[in-house]
C-alpha positions as a Markdown table, in Angstrom:
| # | Residue | x | y | z |
|---|---|---|---|---|
| 1 | Unk | 6.9 | 6.3 | -38.9 |
| 2 | Unk | 5.8 | 9.6 | -37.6 |
| 3 | Unk | 5.1 | 10.4 | -34.0 |
| 4 | Unk | 2.6 | 13.1 | -33.3 |
| 5 | Unk | 0.6 | 14.1 | -30.3 |
| 6 | Unk | -3.1 | 14.0 | -30.9 |
| 7 | Unk | -6.2 | 13.7 | -28.8 |
| 8 | Unk | -9.9 | 13.5 | -29.4 |
| 9 | Unk | -10.4 | 16.5 | -27.1 |
| 10 | Unk | -10.7 | 19.7 | -29.0 |
| 11 | Unk | -9.3 | 21.7 | -26.0 |
| 12 | Unk | -6.2 | 19.5 | -25.7 |
| 13 | Unk | -5.6 | 19.9 | -29.4 |
| 14 | Unk | -6.0 | 23.7 | -29.2 |
| 15 | Unk | -3.6 | 23.8 | -26.2 |
| 16 | Unk | -1.0 | 21.8 | -28.0 |
| 17 | Unk | -1.2 | 24.0 | -31.1 |
| 18 | Unk | -0.8 | 27.1 | -28.9 |
| 19 | Unk | 2.2 | 25.6 | -27.2 |
| 20 | Unk | 3.7 | 24.8 | -30.6 |
| 21 | Unk | 3.3 | 28.4 | -31.6 |
| 22 | Unk | 4.6 | 29.7 | -28.3 |
| 23 | Unk | 7.5 | 27.3 | -27.7 |
| 24 | Unk | 8.3 | 25.5 | -30.9 |
| 25 | Unk | 11.9 | 24.6 | -29.9 |
| 26 | Unk | 10.7 | 23.1 | -26.6 |
| 27 | Unk | 8.1 | 21.0 | -28.3 |
| 28 | Unk | 10.5 | 20.0 | -31.0 |
| 29 | Unk | 13.1 | 18.9 | -28.4 |
| 30 | Unk | 10.5 | 17.0 | -26.3 |
| 31 | Unk | 9.3 | 15.2 | -29.5 |
| 32 | Unk | 12.9 | 14.4 | -30.4 |
| 33 | Unk | 13.6 | 12.9 | -27.0 |
| 34 | Unk | 10.3 | 11.0 | -27.2 |
| 35 | Unk | 11.3 | 9.6 | -30.6 |
| 36 | Unk | 14.6 | 8.4 | -29.1 |
| 37 | Unk | 12.7 | 6.6 | -26.4 |
| 38 | Unk | 10.6 | 4.9 | -29.0 |
| 39 | Unk | 13.7 | 3.8 | -30.9 |
| 40 | Unk | 14.9 | 2.3 | -27.6 |
| 41 | Unk | 11.6 | 0.5 | -27.2 |
| 42 | Unk | 11.7 | -0.9 | -30.8 |
| 43 | Unk | 15.3 | -2.1 | -30.4 |
| 44 | Unk | 14.7 | -3.6 | -27.0 |
| 45 | Unk | 11.6 | -5.5 | -28.0 |
| 46 | Unk | 13.1 | -6.7 | -31.3 |
| 47 | Unk | 16.2 | -8.1 | -29.6 |
| 48 | Unk | 13.9 | -9.9 | -27.2 |
| 49 | Unk | 12.1 | -11.5 | -30.1 |
| 50 | Unk | 8.7 | -9.8 | -29.5 |
| 51 | Unk | 6.7 | -7.5 | -31.8 |
| 52 | Unk | 5.2 | -4.1 | -31.1 |
| 53 | Unk | 2.2 | -5.7 | -29.4 |
| 54 | Unk | 4.2 | -8.0 | -27.2 |
| 55 | Unk | 3.7 | -11.2 | -29.3 |
| 56 | Unk | 6.5 | -13.6 | -30.0 |
| 57 | Unk | 8.0 | -13.2 | -33.5 |
| 58 | Unk | 7.2 | -15.9 | -36.1 |
| 59 | Unk | 10.0 | -18.5 | -36.2 |
| 60 | Unk | 12.8 | -18.3 | -38.8 |
| 61 | Unk | 12.3 | -20.5 | -41.9 |
| 62 | Unk | 14.4 | -23.7 | -41.8 |
| 63 | Unk | 16.5 | -22.3 | -44.7 |
| 64 | Unk | 17.3 | -19.1 | -43.0 |
| 65 | Unk | 17.9 | -20.9 | -39.7 |
| 66 | Unk | 20.6 | -22.9 | -41.4 |
| 67 | Unk | 22.3 | -19.7 | -42.7 |
| 68 | Unk | 22.3 | -18.3 | -39.2 |
| 69 | Unk | 23.7 | -21.4 | -37.7 |
| 70 | Unk | 26.5 | -21.5 | -40.2 |
| 71 | Unk | 27.3 | -17.9 | -39.4 |
| 72 | Unk | 27.4 | -18.7 | -35.7 |
| 73 | Unk | 24.3 | -16.7 | -34.8 |
| 74 | Unk | 21.7 | -17.8 | -32.3 |
| 75 | Unk | 18.6 | -19.5 | -33.7 |
| 76 | Unk | 16.5 | -20.1 | -30.6 |
| 77 | Unk | 14.3 | -17.1 | -31.2 |
| 78 | Unk | 14.1 | -14.6 | -34.0 |
| 79 | Unk | 15.6 | -11.3 | -33.0 |
| 80 | Unk | 16.2 | -9.7 | -36.4 |
| 81 | Unk | 19.9 | -9.2 | -35.5 |
| 82 | Unk | 22.5 | -10.5 | -37.8 |
| 83 | Unk | 25.1 | -7.8 | -38.4 |
| 84 | Unk | 23.4 | -5.1 | -36.3 |
| 85 | Unk | 23.3 | -2.7 | -39.3 |
| 86 | Unk | 19.5 | -2.6 | -39.6 |
| 87 | Unk | 18.6 | -1.8 | -36.0 |
| 88 | Unk | 21.5 | 0.6 | -35.6 |
| 89 | Unk | 20.4 | 2.5 | -38.7 |
| 90 | Unk | 17.1 | 3.6 | -37.1 |
| 91 | Unk | 17.2 | 7.4 | -36.6 |
| 92 | Unk | 14.9 | 10.2 | -35.9 |
| 93 | Unk | 14.3 | 13.8 | -36.9 |
| 94 | Unk | 12.0 | 16.1 | -34.9 |
| 95 | Unk | 10.0 | 19.1 | -36.0 |
| 96 | Unk | 7.9 | 21.6 | -34.0 |
| 97 | Unk | 4.7 | 19.5 | -34.4 |
| 98 | Unk | 5.9 | 15.9 | -35.0 |
| 99 | Unk | 8.9 | 13.6 | -34.9 |
| 100 | Unk | 9.8 | 11.0 | -37.6 |
| 101 | Unk | 11.5 | 7.7 | -37.1 |
| 102 | Unk | 13.1 | 6.1 | -40.1 |
| 103 | Unk | 16.0 | 4.1 | -41.5 |
| 104 | Unk | 18.7 | 6.4 | -42.8 |
| 105 | Unk | 20.0 | 3.9 | -45.4 |
| 106 | Unk | 17.8 | 2.7 | -48.3 |
| 107 | Unk | 19.4 | -0.7 | -48.1 |
| 108 | Unk | 18.5 | -1.1 | -44.4 |
| 109 | Unk | 15.0 | 0.3 | -45.1 |
| 110 | Unk | 14.5 | -2.4 | -47.7 |
| 111 | Unk | 15.6 | -5.0 | -45.2 |
| 112 | Unk | 13.3 | -3.5 | -42.5 |
| 113 | Unk | 10.3 | -3.5 | -44.9 |
| 114 | Unk | 10.9 | -7.2 | -45.7 |
| 115 | Unk | 11.1 | -8.0 | -42.0 |
| 116 | Unk | 8.1 | -5.9 | -41.2 |
| 117 | Unk | 5.9 | -8.1 | -43.5 |
| 118 | Unk | 6.5 | -11.1 | -41.3 |
| 119 | Unk | 7.2 | -9.5 | -37.9 |
| 120 | Unk | 5.7 | -6.2 | -36.8 |
| 121 | Unk | 8.6 | -4.7 | -35.1 |
| 122 | Unk | 8.7 | -1.1 | -36.4 |
| 123 | Unk | 5.5 | 0.1 | -34.8 |
| 124 | Unk | 4.0 | 1.5 | -31.7 |
| 125 | Unk | 2.2 | -1.2 | -29.6 |
| 126 | Unk | -1.1 | -0.4 | -27.9 |
| 127 | Unk | 0.5 | -1.0 | -24.5 |
| 128 | Unk | 3.3 | 1.5 | -25.3 |
| 129 | Unk | 1.1 | 4.5 | -26.1 |
| 130 | Unk | 0.7 | 5.7 | -22.5 |
| 131 | Unk | 4.4 | 5.4 | -21.7 |
| 132 | Unk | 5.3 | 7.3 | -24.9 |
| 133 | Unk | 2.8 | 10.0 | -24.0 |
| 134 | Unk | 4.3 | 10.2 | -20.4 |
| 135 | Unk | 7.8 | 10.6 | -21.8 |
| 136 | Unk | 6.7 | 13.5 | -23.9 |
| 137 | Unk | 4.9 | 15.1 | -21.0 |
| 138 | Unk | 7.9 | 14.6 | -18.7 |
| 139 | Unk | 10.3 | 16.0 | -21.3 |
| 140 | Unk | 8.0 | 19.0 | -22.2 |
| 141 | Unk | 7.5 | 19.9 | -18.5 |
| 142 | Unk | 11.2 | 19.6 | -17.7 |
| 143 | Unk | 12.1 | 21.8 | -20.7 |
| 144 | Unk | 9.5 | 24.4 | -20.0 |
| 145 | Unk | 10.3 | 24.4 | -16.2 |
| 146 | Unk | 6.7 | 23.6 | -15.2 |
């Protein structure tokens, strides 16, 4: 998943491009911190059993529910948490014009892709766009001393 700042306004896009050229490290750092905030949102929502858009996850299948019960895991609501390895493997890398959020391990990425097919957890929900933009603005302003 990539995070980038874009807007339909040509002027805003031109201003952002200028800031990238003038202060690439500040933009890169602000995007990295914004990516960390998004990782926090993904983990928090997932552990609550809700997808990116705020909908409740689809229930576990009876077969998988039985496996979870035998392992002593909760089965009341899907939270995609069994060992903790998948969610803890989410990481980010930032660049001067975008940040990327991904799973560092191929194995955990494969698990995530399988989960994503049934439960949209690794995404940006429509309700989160403004808060993510606000985090970027706050971080950028703080770093550039505006």
